C-alpha positions in Angstrom: -24.3 -18.8 -42.9 -22.0 -16.6 -45.3 -20.7 -13.3 -44.1 -23.1 -11.0 -46.1 -21.5 -8.1 -47.7 -23.4 -5.6 -46.0 -21.1 -6.3 -42.7 -18.0 -4.8 -44.7 -20.4 -1.9 -45.4 -20.9 -1.4 -41.9 -17.5 -1.6 -40.9 -16.6 1.1 -43.4 -19.4 3.2 -41.8 -17.9 2.2 -38.4 -14.3 3.6 -39.6 -15.5 7.1 -40.8 -17.4 7.8 -37.3 -14.2 6.0 -35.6 -12.0 8.5 -36.9 -14.6 11.3 -36.6 -14.6 10.6 -33.2 -10.6 10.5 -32.7 -10.5 14.3 -34.5 -13.3 15.5 -31.7 -10.8 14.1 -29.0 -7.7 15.9 -30.5 -9.5 19.1 -30.3 -10.4 18.4 -26.7 -6.9 17.4 -26.2 -5.3 20.3 -27.6 -7.6 22.8 -25.8 -7.0 21.5 -22.3 -3.0 21.4 -23.2 -1.9 23.3 -25.8 -4.4 25.7 -27.1 -3.9 29.6 -25.9 -7.2 30.7 -23.7 -8.5 33.2 -26.7 -8.9 30.3 -29.0 -12.1 29.1 -27.0 -14.6 30.7 -29.2 -13.1 29.3 -32.4 -12.4 26.2 -31.3 -16.1 26.0 -30.0 -17.5 26.2 -33.9 -15.1 23.9 -35.0 -16.1 21.3 -32.5 -19.6 22.3 -33.5 -19.0 21.3 -37.1 -17.2 17.9 -36.0 -20.1 17.0 -33.7 -22.7 17.9 -36.4 -20.8 15.6 -38.8 -20.7 12.9 -36.3 -24.5 13.3 -35.8 -25.4 12.8 -39.4 -23.8 9.5 -39.8 -24.7 8.6 -36.6 -28.4 8.9 -37.2 -28.2 8.3 -41.2 -31.5 6.6 -42.1 -29.3 4.4 -44.4 -27.2 3.4 -41.5 -30.5 2.1 -40.0 -31.8 0.0 -42.9 -28.5 -1.5 -43.5 -28.9 -2.7 -39.9 -32.4 -3.7 -40.6 -30.9 -6.3 -43.2 -27.8 -7.3 -40.9 -30.1 -8.2 -37.8 -31.6 -11.3 -39.4 -28.4 -12.6 -40.0 -26.9 -11.6 -36.9 -29.3 -13.3 -34.8 -28.1 -16.8 -36.3 -24.7 -16.3 -35.9 -22.4 -16.5 -32.5 -23.5 -14.2 -29.9 -20.1 -13.1 -28.8 -18.5 -12.9 -32.6 -16.8 -9.4 -33.0 -19.6 -8.4 -35.8 -22.4 -9.8 -34.3 -21.8 -7.5 -31.1 -21.0 -4.6 -33.6 -24.8 -4.7 -35.1 -25.9 -4.8 -31.5 -23.8 -1.9 -30.5 -24.6 -0.1 -33.8 -28.3 -0.3 -33.5 -27.8 0.9 -29.5 -25.9 4.1 -31.1 -28.2 4.7 -33.9 -31.6 4.8 -32.0 -30.0 7.2 -29.3 -28.6 9.3 -32.1 -32.2 9.5 -34.1 -33.7 11.0 -31.1 -31.5 14.0 -30.6 -31.9 16.8 -33.1 -28.8 17.8 -35.3 -28.6 21.2 -34.1 -28.7 20.2 -30.3 -25.8 17.8 -31.1 -24.1 20.9 -32.5 -25.3 23.1 -29.5 -23.6 20.8 -26.9 -20.5 20.5 -28.3 -20.1 24.5 -28.9 -21.2 24.8 -25.3 -18.5 22.1 -24.1 -15.7 24.6 -25.7 -17.3 27.6 -24.6 -18.0 26.5 -20.9 -14.7 25.2 -20.1 -13.4 28.3 -21.2 -15.6 30.2 -18.4 -14.8 27.7 -15.7 -11.1 28.0 -16.3 -11.3 31.6 -16.0 -14.1 31.6 -13.2 -11.5 28.9 -11.0 -8.5 31.3 -11.6 -10.5 34.4 -10.4 -12.4 32.3 -7.8 -15.7 33.6 -8.7 -18.7 31.3 -9.3 -20.5 34.3 -11.0 -18.1 34.1 -13.9 -19.4 30.5 -14.6 -22.9 30.8 -13.5 -24.3 31.6 -17.0 -21.8 28.8 -18.7 -23.6 26.3 -16.3 -27.0 27.4 -16.3 -26.7 26.7 -20.3 -25.2 23.3 -20.0 -27.9 22.6 -17.8 -30.7 23.8 -19.7 -28.9 21.5 -22.6 -29.2 18.5 -20.7 -33.0 19.1 -19.8 -33.6 19.5 -23.5 -31.5 16.7 -24.0 -33.2 14.4 -21.7 -36.5 15.1 -23.3 -35.8 13.4 -26.4 -36.2 10.4 -24.7 -39.3 8.4 -23.0 -39.4 5.2 -21.0 -36.6 6.2 -18.4 -38.2 5.5 -14.7 -36.3 8.8 -13.8 -34.9 11.9 -16.1 -31.5 11.3 -14.9 -31.8 7.7 -16.3 -30.5 9.2 -19.6 -27.9 11.3 -18.6 -26.7 8.1 -16.3 -26.9 6.0 -19.8 -24.5 8.3 -21.5 -21.4 7.0 -19.6 -22.7 3.7 -17.9 -24.9 2.0 -20.4 -28.1 0.5 -18.7 -27.8 2.0 -15.1 -30.4 3.4 -13.7 -31.0 6.3 -10.9 -33.4 3.7 -9.0 -30.2 1.0 -8.9 -27.8 3.6 -7.9 -29.6 5.1 -5.3 -29.6 2.6 -2.7 -25.9 1.6 -3.9 -24.8 4.6 -3.0 -26.9 5.2 0.5 -25.5 2.1 1.8 -22.1 3.5 0.6 -22.8 6.4 2.3 -23.9 4.9 5.6 -20.7 2.7 6.3 -18.0 5.8 5.3 -19.6 8.4 7.2 -18.8 7.1 10.3 -15.4 5.3 9.3 -14.0 8.5 8.2 -15.5 9.7 11.7 -13.3 7.4 13.7 -10.3 7.4 11.5 -10.1 11.0 9.8 -8.2 14.2 10.8 -9.1 17.4 9.1 -6.0 18.9 10.4 -3.6 16.2 9.4 -1.5 17.1 5.9 -2.4 15.2 3.2 -0.8 11.7 3.0 0.6 12.6 6.3 3.3 14.6 4.7 4.7 12.2 2.9 5.9 14.0 -0.8 5.8 17.3 0.7 8.5 19.5 0.2 9.8 22.0 -2.7 10.4 20.2 -6.0 10.5 21.9 -9.3 8.0 20.7 -12.4 10.9 19.8 -14.5 12.4 17.2 -11.3 8.8 16.1 -10.7 8.0 15.1 -14.5 11.3 13.6 -14.7 11.0 11.4 -11.4 6.7 10.6 -12.6 8.0 9.2 -16.1 10.5 7.3 -14.2 7.9 5.8 -12.2 5.4 5.1 -15.5 8.2 3.6 -17.6 8.5 1.3 -14.5 4.6 0.1 -14.8 4.6 -0.1 -19.0 4.3 3.7 -20.2 6.0 3.1 -23.3 7.3 6.6 -24.6 7.0 5.3 -28.3 3.2 5.0 -28.4 2.1 7.4 -24.8 2.9 10.9 -24.0 2.4 13.3 -20.7 1.6 16.6 -20.6 0.3 19.2 -18.1 -3.1 19.9 -17.5 -5.5 22.1 -15.2 -7.4 18.6 -14.2 -5.9 15.9 -15.0 -7.1 13.3 -17.6 -6.5 10.7 -20.5 -7.3 10.3 -24.2 -6.4 7.6 -26.9 -6.3 8.3 -30.5 -5.1 4.8 -31.3 -3.4 1.7 -29.3 -0.4 3.4 -30.7 -1.5 6.9 -29.5 -2.3 7.3 -25.9 -2.1 10.6 -24.1 -2.4 10.8 -20.4 -1.8 14.3 -18.2 -1.1 15.5 -14.6 -1.1 18.5 -12.5 1.9 19.3 -10.5 2.3 21.4 -7.4 5.7 22.2 -6.3 4.9 21.8 -2.5 3.6 18.4 -2.8 4.7 15.5 -5.0 1.8 13.2 -4.2 -0.3 15.4 -6.6 1.3 14.8 -9.6 2.5 11.2 -8.8 -1.4 9.8 -7.9 -2.7 11.8 -10.7 -0.3 9.8 -13.4 -1.0 6.6 -11.5 -4.3 7.3 -12.2 -4.8 8.5 -15.6 -2.1 5.7 -16.3 -4.7 3.0 -15.9 -7.1 4.8 -18.1 -4.3 5.0 -20.7 -3.3 1.2 -20.1 -6.9 0.0 -20.7 -7.1 2.1 -24.0 -3.7 0.8 -25.3 -4.6 -2.8 -24.7 -7.8 -3.1 -26.5 -7.7 -6.0 -29.2 -6.3 -4.3 -32.4 -8.8 -6.0 -34.6 -11.2 -3.8 -33.0 -9.3 -0.9 -34.5 -12.2 1.5 -36.2 -15.1 -0.2 -35.5 -16.4 1.7 -32.6 -16.1 -1.5 -30.4 -12.5 -0.3 -29.9 -14.0 2.2 -27.3 -14.2 1.4 -23.7 -17.4 -0.4 -22.8 -18.3 2.5 -19.7 -16.7 5.3 -17.6 -17.3 2.8 -14.4 -15.1 0.0 -16.0 -12.7 2.7 -17.3 -12.7 4.3 -13.9 -11.6 0.9 -12.1 -8.9 0.7 -13.8 -7.5 4.0 -12.9 -8.3 3.7 -9.7 -6.9 0.1 -9.4 -3.6 1.5 -10.3 -3.5 4.7 -8.2 -5.3 2.9 -5.1 -5.3 -0.9 -5.0 -1.6 -1.2 -6.4 -0.5 2.1 -5.8 -1.1 2.6 -2.0 -0.1 -1.0 -1.2 2.5 -1.8 0.9 4.2 -4.4 -1.9 3.9 -1.1 -4.5 5.0 1.2 -1.4 8.2 -0.9 -1.3 9.0 -0.9 -5.1 8.3 3.1 -5.3 10.3 3.5 -2.2 13.3 2.2 -4.1 12.8 3.8 -7.4 12.1 7.2 -6.1 15.5 6.8 -4.0 17.0 7.7 -7.2 14.5 9.9 -9.2 13.4 12.6 -6.5 14.8 11.3 -3.3 13.7 14.5 -1.1 10.3 13.0 -1.6 10.4 10.3 0.8 11.6 12.6 4.0 13.7 9.8 5.5 10.3 7.0 5.6 10.6 3.7 5.4 8.3 1.3 3.9 5.8 0.5 6.7 6.0 4.4 7.5 5.0 5.3 3.8 2.2 3.1 3.6 1.0 4.1 6.9 1.3 7.7 5.3 -0.5 7.1 1.7 -3.4 5.4 3.2 -4.2 8.6 6.0 -7.6 9.3 6.2 -8.0 13.1 5.9 -11.5 14.9 5.4 -10.8 17.6 2.9 -12.1 19.7 0.6 -10.5 18.3 -3.1 -12.0 15.5 -4.9 -9.0 14.6 -6.7 -6.6 15.0 -4.2 -8.5 13.0 -1.5 -7.7 9.9 -0.1 -9.2 6.5 -0.8 -11.5 6.8 2.6 -13.1 9.9 2.1 -12.9 10.1 -2.0 -16.5 8.2 -2.1 -18.3 10.7 -0.5 -17.0 13.8 -2.6 -18.8 11.7 -5.6 -21.9 11.1 -3.2 -22.1 14.7 -3.0 -21.8 15.6 -6.5 -24.9 12.6 -6.8 -27.2 14.4 -5.1 -26.5 17.7 -6.3 -27.0 16.4 -10.2 -30.0 14.5 -9.1 -31.7 17.6 -7.7 -30.4 19.8 -10.7 -31.7 17.6 -12.9 -35.3 17.2 -11.1 -35.5 21.1 -11.0 -35.3 20.9 -7.2 -32.2 22.7 -7.4 -31.5 26.1 -9.2 -28.0 26.8 -10.5 -27.6 29.9 -8.1 -28.5 28.0 -5.4 -25.6 25.3 -5.9 -22.7 26.8 -4.1 -24.5 26.7 -1.3 -26.0 23.3 -1.2 -22.3 22.3 -2.3 -21.1 23.9 1.1 -23.6 22.7 3.0 -23.3 18.4 1.8 -19.3 18.9 2.4 -19.9 19.7 5.9 -22.8 17.3 6.3 -20.7 14.5 4.7 -16.9 15.2 5.3 -17.6 17.9 8.2 -15.2 20.3 6.4 -15.9 23.9 5.7 -15.1 25.0 2.2 -12.9 28.3 1.7 -14.1 29.6 -1.6 -15.3 28.2 -4.6 -12.1 27.5 -6.2 -11.8 24.5 -4.0 -15.6 23.9 -3.7 -17.9 24.0 -6.6 -15.5 25.1 -9.4 -13.0 22.5 -8.7 -14.1 20.2 -11.1 -14.1 20.4 -15.0 -17.0 18.2 -15.8 -20.0 20.1 -15.4 -18.1 23.2 -17.7 -18.7 20.6 -20.6 -22.1 19.5 -20.0 -20.7 15.9 -18.3 -23.9 15.5 -16.0 -23.8 11.7 -15.0 -20.5 11.2 -15.4 -19.6 11.5 -11.4 -21.2 8.1 -10.1 -19.1 6.2 -12.7 -16.1 7.0 -10.0 -17.5 5.1 -7.1 -18.6 2.7 -9.5 -14.9 2.0 -10.2 -13.7 2.0 -6.7 -16.2 -1.0 -6.1 -15.6 -2.7 -9.6 -11.6 -2.2 -9.1 -11.9 -4.3 -5.7 -14.4 -6.8 -7.0 -12.0 -7.4 -9.8 -9.1 -7.5 -7.8 -10.4 -10.3 -5.3 -10.5 -12.1 -8.8 -7.1 -11.4 -9.9 -5.5 -12.4 -6.4 -7.5 -15.6 -7.0 -5.5 -16.4 -10.2 -2.3 -14.2 -9.5 -1.6 -15.5 -5.5 2.1 -13.8 -6.0 0.7 -10.6 -7.1 2.3 -9.0 -3.8 5.8 -10.3 -4.5 5.5 -9.1 -8.2 4.8 -5.8 -7.2 7.5 -5.5 -4.6 9.8 -6.7 -7.2 8.5 -4.2 -9.8 7.3 -7.2 -12.2 3.8 -5.5 -13.4 4.0 -7.4 -17.1 1.9 -10.1 -15.2 -0.9 -7.8 -13.9 -0.8 -5.9 -17.1 -1.1 -8.9 -19.2 -4.2 -10.4 -16.6 -6.0 -7.3 -17.3 -5.5 -7.1 -20.8 -6.7 -10.8 -21.1 -9.7 -10.0 -18.6 -10.9 -6.5 -19.4 -8.7 -4.5 -22.1 -9.0 -6.3 -24.9 -12.6 -6.4 -25.5 -13.2 -3.0 -25.6 -16.8 -2.6 -25.4 -17.6 -5.8 -26.8 -19.5 -6.9 -23.7 -22.0 -4.8 -22.1 -20.9 -3.6 -17.9 -23.0 -5.5 -16.3 -22.2 -8.9 -18.6 -18.2 -7.9 -18.8 -18.3 -7.8 -14.6 -19.7 -11.1 -14.1 -17.3 -12.9 -16.8 -15.2 -11.2 -14.8 -16.0 -11.6 -11.2 -18.5 -14.0 -11.4 -20.8 -11.7 -9.5 -22.9 -8.6 -9.5 -22.1 -5.4 -8.6 -21.6 -5.1 -4.8 -20.7 -2.5 -2.0 -19.2 -5.3 0.2 -15.8 -5.9 -1.5 -14.7 -2.6 -1.7 -15.8 -2.1 2.1 -13.9 -5.2 3.6 -10.9 -4.1 1.5 -10.9 -0.7 3.0 -10.9 -1.7 6.1 -8.7 -4.5 5.9 -6.1 -2.1 4.2 -6.9 0.7 7.4 -6.4 -2.2 9.8 -2.9 -3.6 7.8 -1.6 0.0 7.7 -2.2 0.7 11.5 -4.7 3.9 10.4 -7.5 2.8 12.3 -5.5 1.1 15.5 -3.8 4.8 15.5 -7.3 6.6 15.7 -8.4 4.3 18.2 
């Protein structure tokens, strides 16, 4: 069947929407990196205006009519073609948008800017009360958003669907329960709360300028392109991409611990690489968006942990840092560095947690989000519930809200349902790595030699270039030939802890 002119009309509409989303992203990036604190109120108004423009286009009845005309044609075409997938995803987005009133969409966007400013002030003051009202407003907005949708078995499903299309609470609960039941005794056996993070590796006194030079040297070895990428500092590291040629990542500097900047940068590099490698023919179609945050996080966690805490990478990193920041190594050899960066240390802060304890931080946030969504936990009860959960799951005592309930930026922006995708990313990364090893049996040798191009190309070919053409479940099956499971991750984790000597030392 001949390609109808309506396809061109749809692509033109999607190009405009893509541009508006990029403007919204640019406003967010600027607020996190450059904007003075007093600009939050004005930024909220601008963000709301952009959100209204986006919502008007996403829910335009003429877009629905255009899709009505295109769908009979798409039904007879190759189901994997770009245009057919574009019609399918646009229909999904349209059906969600028409259920959300424009006023609510604008209020959600405005609350994001104001909430983040309140969070920053509360965190700096170590005072939850300064954030309490902003958070209560965000939770109220989430309830109003959920009420726009019918047919979900659990109200949390509508929130999950924003970040992981098609995933349900009923699927997530047993998955996380299985993981929790395996991890709690493993952490109890191998963990030492009194041990320094990374066993003291990368500890010292390092100026921010020296750290930035060293981080950039490592990133450029991995594939960071100075002509298309930039690195900035942020209170809470994140990555964003306005185009495949405009990738912006951030990191956080701790002048007493280089690992904070290093592993944050490795994490965000994985995010940036995903977006930089999307097929350029998908540019400005909205198919160039990542398919889900679980898949997105699989790429960041892969570079941070599966690669970044592997023995061969430690060998390459030790050589790289010997020139860029030699004092960070504290005289460690490769085995010592490998053992140190795989230390199991129950601790307070998620973003600085080791690979073994990390998912328990996520499981706690999942439990709290479910309770907030169900109405069985109030915002005022949240700090105490957080502290209790940290003691129950990780055996650590929270010393204050800045390192407790205020440590993450997500809730200030209304991102309820986001946290589970970090753990999904860990699970997906392990499954993908199993398949990658089959295709690149010499990957360890490549990493040790600093030859990262084959790894980048494998990820580009199998994951990155597709953008969101294929839904998350379908993409995972295409790449790994399996559905999501906790077994590959637990097997990978136990093998690494044994190989590094961490479990043997604990015994």
